C-alpha positions as CSV (number, residue, x, y, z in Angstrom):
1,M,-17.3,-9.7,6.1
2,V,-17.7,-10.7,2.4
3,T,-18.3,-14.3,1.1
4,L,-16.3,-14.9,-1.8
5,D,-16.1,-18.6,-3.7
6,R,-13.8,-20.3,-5.9
7,T,-14.7,-18.6,-8.9
8,D,-14.9,-15.4,-7.4
9,L,-11.4,-15.8,-6.1
10,R,-10.1,-17.2,-9.6
11,I,-11.3,-13.9,-10.4
12,L,-9.3,-11.7,-8.0
13,A,-5.8,-13.7,-8.6
14,V,-6.9,-13.2,-12.5
15,L,-6.8,-9.5,-11.6
16,Q,-3.8,-8.7,-9.3
17,S,-2.0,-10.4,-12.1
18,D,-3.1,-7.8,-15.0
19,G,-5.3,-5.6,-14.2
20,R,-5.6,-4.6,-17.7
21,I,-7.5,-7.4,-18.6
22,T,-10.8,-7.2,-20.7
23,N,-13.1,-9.3,-19.8
24,A,-13.4,-11.2,-22.4
25,E,-10.4,-12.4,-21.2
26,L,-10.6,-12.9,-17.5
27,A,-13.7,-14.6,-18.7
28,D,-11.7,-17.4,-20.9
29,K,-9.8,-17.6,-17.9
30,V,-12.4,-18.1,-15.6
31,S,-14.2,-20.4,-17.2
32,L,-17.3,-18.4,-17.2
33,S,-19.1,-16.9,-20.2
34,P,-18.3,-12.7,-20.4
35,S,-21.8,-11.9,-18.8
36,A,-21.5,-13.3,-15.6
37,C,-18.0,-13.1,-15.7
38,L,-19.1,-9.0,-15.9
39,R,-21.7,-9.5,-13.0
40,R,-18.7,-10.7,-10.5
41,L,-16.8,-8.5,-11.4
42,Q,-19.4,-5.7,-10.9
43,K,-20.4,-7.4,-7.5
44,L,-17.5,-7.4,-6.1
45,E,-16.5,-3.8,-6.9
46,G,-19.8,-2.8,-5.7
47,E,-19.3,-5.2,-2.0
48,G,-16.1,-3.1,-1.9
49,V,-13.8,-6.2,-2.8
50,L,-12.0,-4.4,-5.4
51,A,-11.1,-1.4,-4.1
52,G,-9.6,0.4,-6.8
53,Y,-7.5,-0.3,-10.1
54,S,-4.3,1.3,-9.9
55,A,-0.7,1.0,-12.1
56,Q,2.5,0.1,-10.9
57,V,5.0,3.3,-11.6
58,D,9.0,1.6,-11.1
59,P,10.1,3.7,-9.2
60,Q,14.2,4.4,-10.5
61,A,12.8,5.0,-13.5
62,V,11.1,8.4,-12.4
63,G,13.9,9.0,-10.3
64,L,13.1,8.4,-6.7
65,G,16.1,6.4,-6.1
66,L,15.8,5.7,-2.4
67,Q,13.5,4.3,-0.1
68,A,13.5,4.1,3.2
69,F,11.3,2.5,5.8
70,V,11.1,4.8,9.0
71,R,10.6,4.0,12.5
72,V,8.8,7.0,14.6
73,Q,7.2,7.0,18.5
74,L,6.1,9.9,19.2
75,T,6.0,11.4,22.3
76,K,2.8,11.9,23.6
77,H,0.0,9.7,22.6
78,E,-3.7,11.5,22.7
79,S,-6.3,11.8,20.2
80,A,-5.3,15.3,19.4
81,A,-1.3,14.8,19.5
82,V,-2.0,11.4,17.1
83,E,-4.3,13.1,14.5
84,R,-2.0,16.2,14.5
85,F,0.6,13.7,13.0
86,V,-1.2,11.4,10.9
87,A,-3.1,15.2,9.2
88,L,0.9,15.7,8.3
89,V,1.6,12.3,6.9
90,N,-0.8,11.7,4.8
91,D,-0.2,15.4,3.3
92,W,4.0,14.2,3.0
93,P,3.8,12.3,-0.2
94,Q,7.4,11.0,0.2
95,V,5.2,8.6,2.7
96,V,3.3,5.8,0.3
97,S,2.5,4.7,3.6
98,C,2.0,4.4,7.4
99,Y,1.0,1.7,9.5
100,A,0.1,2.3,13.0
101,L,2.4,0.0,15.5
102,T,2.6,-2.5,18.8
103,G,5.9,-2.2,20.5
104,D,8.7,-0.1,21.5
105,M,7.6,2.7,18.2
106,D,3.9,3.8,16.9
107,Y,4.6,4.0,13.4
108,L,5.9,2.9,10.5
109,L,6.9,5.0,7.0
110,H,7.4,3.9,3.8
111,V,9.3,6.6,2.2
112,Y,10.4,7.0,-1.1
113,V,13.0,9.9,-2.3
114,A,15.6,10.8,-5.3
115,D,18.6,10.3,-2.9
116,L,20.2,10.7,0.6
117,Q,20.0,14.4,0.0
118,D,16.2,14.6,-0.6
119,F,15.9,11.8,2.4
120,S,17.6,14.5,4.6
121,R,15.7,16.5,3.5
122,F,12.3,15.3,4.5
123,L,13.9,14.1,7.7
124,L,15.0,17.2,8.4
125,D,12.5,20.4,7.6
126,R,9.1,17.4,7.9
127,L,9.3,14.6,10.3
128,L,12.4,16.5,12.8
129,N,9.7,19.2,12.3
130,A,6.8,17.7,13.4
131,S,5.6,19.0,16.3
132,G,4.9,15.6,19.2
133,V,8.3,13.5,17.3
134,A,10.1,12.0,19.8
135,D,12.4,9.6,17.9
136,V,13.2,8.8,14.5
137,N,15.1,5.5,12.9
138,S,14.8,5.1,9.8
139,S,17.1,1.9,7.6
140,F,17.8,2.3,3.8
141,V,16.2,-0.2,1.1
142,L,19.5,-1.9,-0.4
143,R,17.6,-4.2,-2.4
144,T,14.0,-5.6,-3.0
145,V,13.6,-9.4,-2.7
146,K,10.1,-9.7,-2.7
147,H,7.8,-6.7,-3.5
148,S,4.0,-7.5,-4.0
149,S,0.9,-6.4,-3.5
150,A,-1.1,-9.8,-4.1
151,L,-2.5,-11.0,-0.6
152,P,-2.8,-14.8,-0.3
153,L,-6.1,-15.6,-2.2
154,G,-4.9,-19.5,-2.2
155,Q,-5.3,-19.7,1.5
156,L,-8.9,-18.9,1.5
157,E,-10.1,-21.3,-1.2
158,R,-9.1,-23.5,1.9
């Protein structure tokens, strides 16, 4: 784990809300000179604290109007079966996130598709055809109440 001071946390907080900010603007917002800010930014990148930069695409605008969370239970839990399932999931572009879980289901998939027909194809042709899948339970998103990829860094300053 990397040690972060208050200035590092402020830099990260600003970048989480505006990843396209210029170094000069960032330096101004965190009360540093541009050169000192750039050195800190490069250090955060080098230490892996900043894992990368990306754009947020509106799924509706690109025709991905249906979002689902799919819980998956595997028939077997030996390493070969798990590795096969993980490899399949990583090849499915519809799955944007996959989490291994505790409890009665083994995995939670976050899926984006165009519509219910597209989801049906994904479920029947891919997920249920995957060897080792015992049970699947799907929930469709009716409305997004909160969505953020920003981490709660303010809690770390205490």
